N, CA, C and O atoms as a GROMACS GRO file, in nm:
protein
  416
    1MET      N    1   2.310  -0.230  -0.147
    1MET     CA    2   2.208  -0.328  -0.179
    1MET      C    3   2.219  -0.363  -0.326
    1MET      O    4   2.225  -0.274  -0.411
    2THR      N    5   2.222  -0.489  -0.357
    2THR     CA    6   2.224  -0.531  -0.497
    2THR      C    7   2.081  -0.546  -0.547
    2THR      O    8   1.987  -0.553  -0.468
    3THR      N    9   2.067  -0.549  -0.675
    3THR     CA   10   1.934  -0.556  -0.732
    3THR      C   11   1.932  -0.647  -0.854
    3THR      O   12   2.032  -0.658  -0.924
    4SER      N   13   1.821  -0.710  -0.877
    4SER     CA   14   1.807  -0.788  -0.998
    4SER      C   15   1.732  -0.708  -1.105
    4SER      O   16   1.715  -0.756  -1.217
    5MET      N   17   1.688  -0.587  -1.072
    5MET     CA   18   1.622  -0.499  -1.168
    5MET      C   19   1.705  -0.371  -1.174
    5MET      O   20   1.678  -0.278  -1.098
    6PRO      N   21   1.805  -0.364  -1.263
    6PRO     CA   22   1.899  -0.252  -1.260
    6PRO      C   23   1.846  -0.122  -1.318
    6PRO      O   24   1.913  -0.019  -1.308
    7TRP      N   25   1.728  -0.122  -1.376
    7TRP     CA   26   1.671  -0.001  -1.431
    7TRP      C   27   1.520  -0.009  -1.427
    7TRP      O   28   1.463  -0.117  -1.411
    8ILE      N   29   1.454   0.106  -1.440
    8ILE     CA   30   1.308   0.112  -1.450
    8ILE      C   31   1.273   0.198  -1.571
    8ILE      O   32   1.356   0.273  -1.621
    9LYS      N   33   1.151   0.186  -1.616
    9LYS     CA   34   1.102   0.269  -1.725
    9LYS      C   35   1.037   0.395  -1.667
    9LYS      O   36   0.962   0.388  -1.570
   10LEU      N   37   1.068   0.508  -1.727
   10LEU     CA   38   0.995   0.631  -1.700
   10LEU      C   39   0.926   0.670  -1.830
   10LEU      O   40   0.986   0.663  -1.937
   11TYR      N   41   0.804   0.710  -1.821
   11TYR     CA   42   0.727   0.743  -1.940
   11TYR      C   43   0.725   0.895  -1.961
   11TYR      O   44   0.706   0.971  -1.867
   12VAL      N   45   0.745   0.937  -2.086
   12VAL     CA   46   0.749   1.079  -2.117
   12VAL      C   47   0.616   1.148  -2.084
   12VAL      O   48   0.614   1.269  -2.062
   13GLU      N   49   0.508   1.074  -2.080
   13GLU     CA   50   0.378   1.133  -2.046
   13GLU      C   51   0.374   1.186  -1.903
   13GLU      O   52   0.283   1.261  -1.867
   14MET      N   53   0.472   1.148  -1.820
   14MET     CA   54   0.476   1.199  -1.682
   14MET      C   55   0.486   1.351  -1.680
   14MET      O   56   0.438   1.414  -1.587
   15ILE      N   57   0.548   1.410  -1.782
   15ILE     CA   58   0.563   1.556  -1.789
   15ILE      C   59   0.428   1.625  -1.787
   15ILE      O   60   0.413   1.732  -1.728
   16ASP      N   61   0.328   1.564  -1.850
   16ASP     CA   62   0.196   1.626  -1.861
   16ASP      C   63   0.091   1.562  -1.771
   16ASP      O   64  -0.026   1.598  -1.778
   17ASP      N   65   0.131   1.467  -1.687
   17ASP     CA   66   0.037   1.401  -1.597
   17ASP      C   67  -0.008   1.501  -1.490
   17ASP      O   68   0.075   1.549  -1.414
   18PRO      N   69  -0.138   1.532  -1.484
   18PRO     CA   70  -0.184   1.632  -1.387
   18PRO      C   71  -0.161   1.591  -1.241
   18PRO      O   72  -0.141   1.676  -1.155
   19LYS      N   73  -0.163   1.460  -1.212
   19LYS     CA   74  -0.138   1.416  -1.075
   19LYS      C   75   0.005   1.450  -1.034
   19LYS      O   76   0.030   1.489  -0.920
   20ILE      N   77   0.098   1.435  -1.125
   20ILE     CA   78   0.238   1.464  -1.096
   20ILE      C   79   0.265   1.614  -1.106
   20ILE      O   80   0.335   1.670  -1.021
   21GLY      N   81   0.210   1.678  -1.207
   21GLY     CA   82   0.233   1.820  -1.227
   21GLY      C   83   0.183   1.908  -1.115
   21GLY      O   84   0.236   2.017  -1.093
   22ALA      N   85   0.081   1.863  -1.044
   22ALA     CA   86   0.025   1.942  -0.934
   22ALA      C   87   0.111   1.936  -0.808
   22ALA      O   88   0.090   2.013  -0.714
   23LEU      N   89   0.207   1.846  -0.806
   23LEU     CA   90   0.291   1.828  -0.688
   23LEU      C   91   0.408   1.926  -0.686
   23LEU      O   92   0.456   1.966  -0.792
   24PRO      N   93   0.453   1.965  -0.568
   24PRO     CA   94   0.575   2.046  -0.561
   24PRO      C   95   0.694   1.967  -0.615
   24PRO      O   96   0.694   1.844  -0.606
   25PRO      N   97   0.793   2.033  -0.671
   25PRO     CA   98   0.908   1.962  -0.730
   25PRO      C   99   0.974   1.862  -0.636
   25PRO      O  100   1.014   1.754  -0.682
   26ALA      N  101   0.987   1.892  -0.509
   26ALA     CA  102   1.052   1.798  -0.417
   26ALA      C  103   0.971   1.669  -0.402
   26ALA      O  104   1.028   1.562  -0.384
   27ILE      N  105   0.839   1.680  -0.409
   27ILE     CA  106   0.754   1.560  -0.397
   27ILE      C  107   0.760   1.481  -0.528
   27ILE      O  108   0.753   1.358  -0.525
   28ARG      N  109   0.771   1.550  -0.640
   28ARG     CA  110   0.789   1.479  -0.768
   28ARG      C  111   0.917   1.394  -0.763
   28ARG      O  112   0.917   1.278  -0.804
   29TRP      N  113   1.024   1.454  -0.712
   29TRP     CA  114   1.150   1.380  -0.702
   29TRP      C  115   1.134   1.264  -0.604
   29TRP      O  116   1.189   1.156  -0.627
   30ARG      N  117   1.060   1.284  -0.495
   30ARG     CA  118   1.038   1.175  -0.399
   30ARG      C  119   0.969   1.058  -0.470
   30ARG      O  120   1.002   0.942  -0.444
   31PHE      N  121   0.873   1.088  -0.558
   31PHE     CA  122   0.804   0.982  -0.633
   31PHE      C  123   0.903   0.906  -0.721
   31PHE      O  124   0.898   0.784  -0.727
   32ILE      N  125   0.991   0.977  -0.789
   32ILE     CA  126   1.093   0.911  -0.872
   32ILE      C  127   1.181   0.821  -0.785
   32ILE      O  128   1.212   0.709  -0.823
   33GLU      N  129   1.221   0.871  -0.667
   33GLU     CA  130   1.301   0.790  -0.576
   33GLU      C  131   1.227   0.662  -0.538
   33GLU      O  132   1.286   0.554  -0.532
   34LEU      N  133   1.097   0.674  -0.512
   34LEU     CA  134   1.019   0.556  -0.474
   34LEU      C  135   1.004   0.459  -0.591
   34LEU      O  136   1.001   0.337  -0.571
   35LEU      N  137   0.994   0.511  -0.712
   35LEU     CA  138   0.992   0.423  -0.830
   35LEU      C  139   1.123   0.344  -0.838
   35LEU      O  140   1.122   0.223  -0.861
   36LEU      N  141   1.235   0.414  -0.817
   36LEU     CA  142   1.365   0.347  -0.820
   36LEU      C  143   1.376   0.243  -0.709
   36LEU      O  144   1.427   0.133  -0.730
   37TYR      N  145   1.329   0.279  -0.592
   37TYR     CA  146   1.334   0.187  -0.478
   37TYR      C  147   1.248   0.063  -0.506
   37TYR      O  148   1.289  -0.049  -0.476
   38ALA      N  149   1.130   0.085  -0.563
   38ALA     CA  150   1.044  -0.028  -0.598
   38ALA      C  151   1.110  -0.117  -0.703
   38ALA      O  152   1.097  -0.239  -0.698
   39GLY      N  153   1.181  -0.056  -0.797
   39GLY     CA  154   1.255  -0.135  -0.896
   39GLY      C  155   1.362  -0.218  -0.830
   39GLY      O  156   1.384  -0.333  -0.867
   40GLU      N  157   1.428  -0.161  -0.733
   40GLU     CA  158   1.531  -0.233  -0.661
   40GLU      C  159   1.472  -0.350  -0.582
   40GLU      O  160   1.533  -0.456  -0.571
   41CYS      N  161   1.354  -0.329  -0.526
   41CYS     CA  162   1.288  -0.436  -0.450
   41CYS      C  163   1.244  -0.550  -0.542
   41CYS      O  164   1.237  -0.665  -0.498
   42ASP      N  165   1.216  -0.519  -0.668
   42ASP     CA  166   1.176  -0.619  -0.768
   42ASP      C  167   1.061  -0.705  -0.718
   42ASP      O  168   1.064  -0.828  -0.727
   43ALA      N  169   0.958  -0.637  -0.665
   43ALA     CA  170   0.841  -0.707  -0.612
   43ALA      C  171   0.712  -0.646  -0.666
   43ALA      O  172   0.614  -0.632  -0.593
   44GLU      N  173   0.714  -0.612  -0.794
   44GLU     CA  174   0.597  -0.561  -0.864
   44GLU      C  175   0.538  -0.435  -0.801
   44GLU      O  176   0.416  -0.417  -0.798
   45GLY      N  177   0.626  -0.350  -0.750
   45GLY     CA  178   0.582  -0.223  -0.695
   45GLY      C  179   0.571  -0.220  -0.544
   45GLY      O  180   0.554  -0.112  -0.486
   46TRP      N  181   0.579  -0.334  -0.480
   46TRP     CA  182   0.571  -0.341  -0.335
   46TRP      C  183   0.707  -0.307  -0.276
   46TRP      O  184   0.809  -0.356  -0.323
   47LEU      N  185   0.708  -0.223  -0.174
   47LEU     CA  186   0.833  -0.183  -0.108
   47LEU      C  187   0.860  -0.281   0.006
   47LEU      O  188   0.822  -0.260   0.121
   48VAL      N  189   0.929  -0.387  -0.033
   48VAL     CA  190   0.957  -0.498   0.059
   48VAL      C  191   1.103  -0.539   0.048
   48VAL      O  192   1.170  -0.515  -0.053
   49ALA      N  193   1.150  -0.603   0.154
   49ALA     CA  194   1.282  -0.666   0.155
   49ALA      C  195   1.255  -0.814   0.172
   49ALA      O  196   1.225  -0.860   0.282
   50GLY      N  197   1.266  -0.888   0.064
   50GLY     CA  198   1.224  -1.028   0.067
   50GLY      C  199   1.072  -1.031   0.077
   50GLY      O  200   1.002  -0.984  -0.013
   51GLU      N  201   1.022  -1.085   0.187
   51GLU     CA  202   0.877  -1.088   0.208
   51GLU      C  203   0.833  -0.989   0.314
   51GLU      O  204   0.714  -0.978   0.343
   52LYS      N  205   0.928  -0.917   0.374
   52LYS     CA  206   0.897  -0.825   0.482
   52LYS      C  207   0.880  -0.683   0.431
   52LYS      O  208   0.961  -0.636   0.351
   53PRO      N  209   0.776  -0.614   0.477
   53PRO     CA  210   0.760  -0.473   0.439
   53PRO      C  211   0.879  -0.390   0.487
   53PRO      O  212   0.933  -0.414   0.595
   54ILE      N  213   0.918  -0.295   0.406
   54ILE     CA  214   1.022  -0.202   0.448
   54ILE      C  215   0.954  -0.093   0.531
   54ILE      O  216   0.854  -0.035   0.488
   55THR      N  217   1.007  -0.066   0.647
   55THR     CA  218   0.946   0.033   0.735
   55THR      C  219   0.967   0.174   0.680
   55THR      O  220   1.059   0.200   0.603
   56VAL      N  221   0.880   0.262   0.723
   56VAL     CA  222   0.893   0.402   0.684
   56VAL      C  223   1.028   0.456   0.732
   56VAL      O  224   1.093   0.531   0.659
   57ALA      N  225   1.068   0.419   0.853
   57ALA     CA  226   1.197   0.466   0.905
   57ALA      C  227   1.313   0.419   0.817
   57ALA      O  228   1.405   0.496   0.790
   58SER      N  229   1.308   0.294   0.772
   58SER     CA  230   1.413   0.242   0.684
   58SER      C  231   1.412   0.311   0.548
   58SER      O  232   1.518   0.344   0.495
   59MET      N  233   1.293   0.332   0.492
   59MET     CA  234   1.285   0.402   0.364
   59MET      C  235   1.337   0.544   0.378
   59MET      O  236   1.411   0.592   0.292
   60ALA      N  237   1.299   0.611   0.487
   60ALA     CA  238   1.344   0.749   0.508
   60ALA      C  239   1.496   0.754   0.517
   60ALA      O  240   1.559   0.841   0.458
   61TRP      N  241   1.555   0.661   0.592
   61TRP     CA  242   1.701   0.660   0.604
   61TRP      C  243   1.765   0.637   0.468
   61TRP      O  244   1.859   0.708   0.431
   62ARG      N  245   1.714   0.540   0.395
   62ARG     CA  246   1.772   0.505   0.265
   62ARG      C  247   1.764   0.621   0.167
   62ARG      O  248   1.854   0.643   0.087
   63LEU      N  249   1.653   0.696   0.175
   63LEU     CA  250   1.633   0.809   0.083
   63LEU      C  251   1.676   0.941   0.145
   63LEU      O  252   1.642   1.049   0.095
   64ARG      N  253   1.751   0.932   0.254
   64ARG     CA  254   1.814   1.047   0.317
   64ARG      C  255   1.714   1.155   0.357
   64ARG      O  256   1.727   1.272   0.321
   65SER      N  257   1.613   1.112   0.432
   65SER     CA  258   1.508   1.203   0.475
   65SER      C  259   1.478   1.182   0.622
   65SER      O  260   1.500   1.074   0.677
   66ASP      N  261   1.430   1.285   0.684
   66ASP     CA  262   1.377   1.276   0.819
   66ASP      C  263   1.248   1.191   0.813
   66ASP      O  264   1.169   1.207   0.721
   67ALA      N  265   1.229   1.104   0.910
   67ALA     CA  266   1.114   1.012   0.908
   67ALA      C  267   0.981   1.087   0.906
   67ALA      O  268   0.889   1.046   0.835
   68ALA      N  269   0.970   1.195   0.981
   68ALA     CA  270   0.844   1.270   0.983
   68ALA      C  271   0.817   1.336   0.847
   68ALA      O  272   0.704   1.333   0.797
   69ALA      N  273   0.920   1.394   0.789
   69ALA     CA  274   0.904   1.457   0.657
   69ALA      C  275   0.873   1.352   0.551
   69ALA      O  276   0.792   1.375   0.462
   70PHE      N  277   0.938   1.236   0.562
   70PHE     CA  278   0.914   1.128   0.466
   70PHE      C  279   0.769   1.078   0.477
   70PHE      O  280   0.705   1.053   0.375
   71THR      N  281   0.720   1.065   0.600
   71THR     CA  282   0.581   1.023   0.620
   71THR      C  283   0.485   1.122   0.556
   71THR      O  284   0.388   1.082   0.492
   72ALA      N  285   0.513   1.250   0.572
   72ALA     CA  286   0.429   1.353   0.509
   72ALA      C  287   0.434   1.342   0.357
   72ALA      O  288   0.332   1.358   0.290
   73ASP      N  289   0.553   1.314   0.302
   73ASP     CA  290   0.566   1.296   0.157
   73ASP      C  291   0.482   1.177   0.110
   73ASP      O  292   0.413   1.185   0.008
   74LEU      N  293   0.488   1.067   0.184
   74LEU     CA  294   0.408   0.949   0.148
   74LEU      C  295   0.259   0.982   0.149
   74LEU      O  296   0.185   0.939   0.060
   75GLN      N  297   0.215   1.057   0.249
   75GLN     CA  298   0.074   1.094   0.257
   75GLN      C  299   0.033   1.181   0.138
   75GLN      O  300  -0.076   1.163   0.082
   76THR      N  301   0.119   1.274   0.101
   76THR     CA  302   0.090   1.359  -0.015
   76THR      C  303   0.081   1.276  -0.142
   76THR      O  304  -0.010   1.295  -0.223
   77LEU      N  305   0.175   1.183  -0.159
   77LEU     CA  306   0.173   1.096  -0.277
   77LEU      C  307   0.053   1.002  -0.276
   77LEU      O  308  -0.003   0.970  -0.381
   78GLN      N  309   0.013   0.957  -0.157
   78GLN     CA  310  -0.105   0.872  -0.149
   78GLN      C  311  -0.231   0.950  -0.186
   78GLN      O  312  -0.317   0.898  -0.257
   79GLU      N  313  -0.242   1.073  -0.138
   79GLU     CA  314  -0.357   1.157  -0.173
   79GLU      C  315  -0.364   1.182  -0.324
   79GLU      O  316  -0.472   1.197  -0.380
   80ALA      N  317  -0.249   1.186  -0.389
   80ALA     CA  318  -0.244   1.207  -0.534
   80ALA      C  319  -0.268   1.077  -0.611
   80ALA      O  320  -0.281   1.080  -0.734
   81GLY      N  321  -0.275   0.964  -0.541
   81GLY     CA  322  -0.298   0.836  -0.606
   81GLY      C  323  -0.174   0.774  -0.666
   81GLY      O  324  -0.184   0.684  -0.750
   82LEU      N  325  -0.055   0.820  -0.625
   82LEU     CA  326   0.069   0.770  -0.683
   82LEU      C  327   0.133   0.659  -0.600
   82LEU      O  328   0.212   0.580  -0.653
   83VAL      N  329   0.100   0.651  -0.473
   83VAL     CA  330   0.142   0.539  -0.388
   83VAL      C  331   0.021   0.499  -0.305
   83VAL      O  332  -0.075   0.574  -0.292
   84ASP      N  333   0.027   0.379  -0.249
   84ASP     CA  334  -0.082   0.336  -0.162
   84ASP      C  335  -0.026   0.243  -0.056
   84ASP      O  336   0.091   0.206  -0.059
   85TYR      N  337  -0.112   0.206   0.039
   85TYR     CA  338  -0.072   0.126   0.154
   85TYR      C  339  -0.175   0.016   0.173
   85TYR      O  340  -0.294   0.043   0.185
   86ALA      N  341  -0.128  -0.108   0.176
   86ALA     CA  342  -0.216  -0.223   0.200
   86ALA      C  343  -0.132  -0.334   0.260
   86ALA      O  344  -0.012  -0.343   0.234
   87GLU      N  345  -0.194  -0.418   0.338
   87GLU     CA  346  -0.124  -0.532   0.398
   87GLU      C  347   0.002  -0.487   0.472
   87GLU      O  348   0.105  -0.554   0.466
   88ASN      N  349  -0.007  -0.373   0.542
   88ASN     CA  350   0.105  -0.318   0.618
   88ASN      C  351   0.227  -0.284   0.532
   88ASN      O  352   0.339  -0.284   0.581
   89THR      N  353   0.204  -0.256   0.404
   89THR     CA  354   0.314  -0.232   0.310
   89THR      C  355   0.279  -0.118   0.215
   89THR      O  356   0.168  -0.110   0.164
   90TRP      N  357   0.376  -0.031   0.192
   90TRP     CA  358   0.360   0.072   0.090
   90TRP      C  359   0.389   0.011  -0.047
   90TRP      O  360   0.475  -0.076  -0.060
   91TYR      N  361   0.317   0.056  -0.148
   91TYR     CA  362   0.340   0.007  -0.283
   91TYR      C  363   0.303   0.115  -0.384
   91TYR      O  364   0.236   0.213  -0.353
   92ILE      N  365   0.348   0.093  -0.506
   92ILE     CA  366   0.319   0.185  -0.616
   92ILE      C  367   0.219   0.116  -0.708
   92ILE      O  368   0.252   0.019  -0.775
   93PRO      N  369   0.095   0.168  -0.711
   93PRO     CA  370  -0.007   0.107  -0.799
   93PRO      C  371   0.038   0.109  -0.945
   93PRO      O  372   0.104   0.203  -0.989
   94HIS      N  373   0.004   0.009  -1.017
   94HIS     CA  374   0.030  -0.003  -1.162
   94HIS      C  375   0.178  -0.017  -1.196
   94HIS      O  376   0.214  -0.017  -1.314
   95PHE      N  377   0.263  -0.030  -1.096
   95PHE     CA  378   0.407  -0.043  -1.123
   95PHE      C  379   0.434  -0.164  -1.212
   95PHE      O  380   0.504  -0.153  -1.312
   96ALA      N  381   0.379  -0.278  -1.175
   96ALA     CA  382   0.406  -0.401  -1.251
   96ALA      C  383   0.357  -0.390  -1.396
   96ALA      O  384   0.426  -0.433  -1.488
   97ALA      N  385   0.240  -0.332  -1.415
   97ALA     CA  386   0.186  -0.319  -1.551
   97ALA      C  387   0.273  -0.227  -1.636
   97ALA      O  388   0.290  -0.252  -1.756
   98ARG      N  389   0.326  -0.122  -1.576
   98ARG     CA  390   0.406  -0.027  -1.652
   98ARG      C  391   0.550  -0.074  -1.672
   98ARG      O  392   0.614  -0.040  -1.771
   99GLN      N  393   0.600  -0.151  -1.579
   99GLN     CA  394   0.741  -0.193  -1.587
   99GLN      C  395   0.759  -0.324  -1.662
   99GLN      O  396   0.869  -0.355  -1.707
  100GLY      N  397   0.654  -0.400  -1.677
  100GLY     CA  398   0.669  -0.530  -1.742
  100GLY      C  399   0.700  -0.637  -1.641
  100GLY      O  400   0.691  -0.615  -1.520
  101ARG      N  401   0.737  -0.749  -1.689
  101ARG     CA  402   0.764  -0.866  -1.607
  101ARG      C  403   0.875  -0.841  -1.504
  101ARG      O  404   0.973  -0.773  -1.534
  102SER      N  405   0.858  -0.896  -1.385
  102SER     CA  406   0.960  -0.888  -1.281
  102SER      C  407   1.091  -0.949  -1.332
  102SER      O  408   1.089  -1.045  -1.409
  103GLN      N  409   1.203  -0.892  -1.289
  103GLN     CA  410   1.333  -0.939  -1.335
  103GLN      C  411   1.378  -1.067  -1.266
  103GLN      O  412   1.462  -1.140  -1.319
  104SER      N  413   1.322  -1.094  -1.146
  104SER     CA  414   1.370  -1.213  -1.073
  104SER      C  415   1.308  -1.342  -1.123
  104SER      O  416   1.338  -1.450  -1.071
   0.00000   0.00000   0.00000
């Protein structure tokens, strides 16, 4: 998959963020993967392909995870306030504000 957003910003404050620090290391890495995926989507944090939501099964395959385990990871991240679901689409809140203007 090509991307028009070849990089994302990570903030050093993530090291001390209690929402992130309370998560198991594997879930922290899952969050980083989702940040990268959202950057690739270049849709202000929405996990979409064009205008269509990316399915959980597709995200799980792309991130090399079992769909059931991936769903559990999403739920854990949602409970922590790091991802959310609206309009039949997963997204990362505040992604656009932290990353700046969309690259497209």
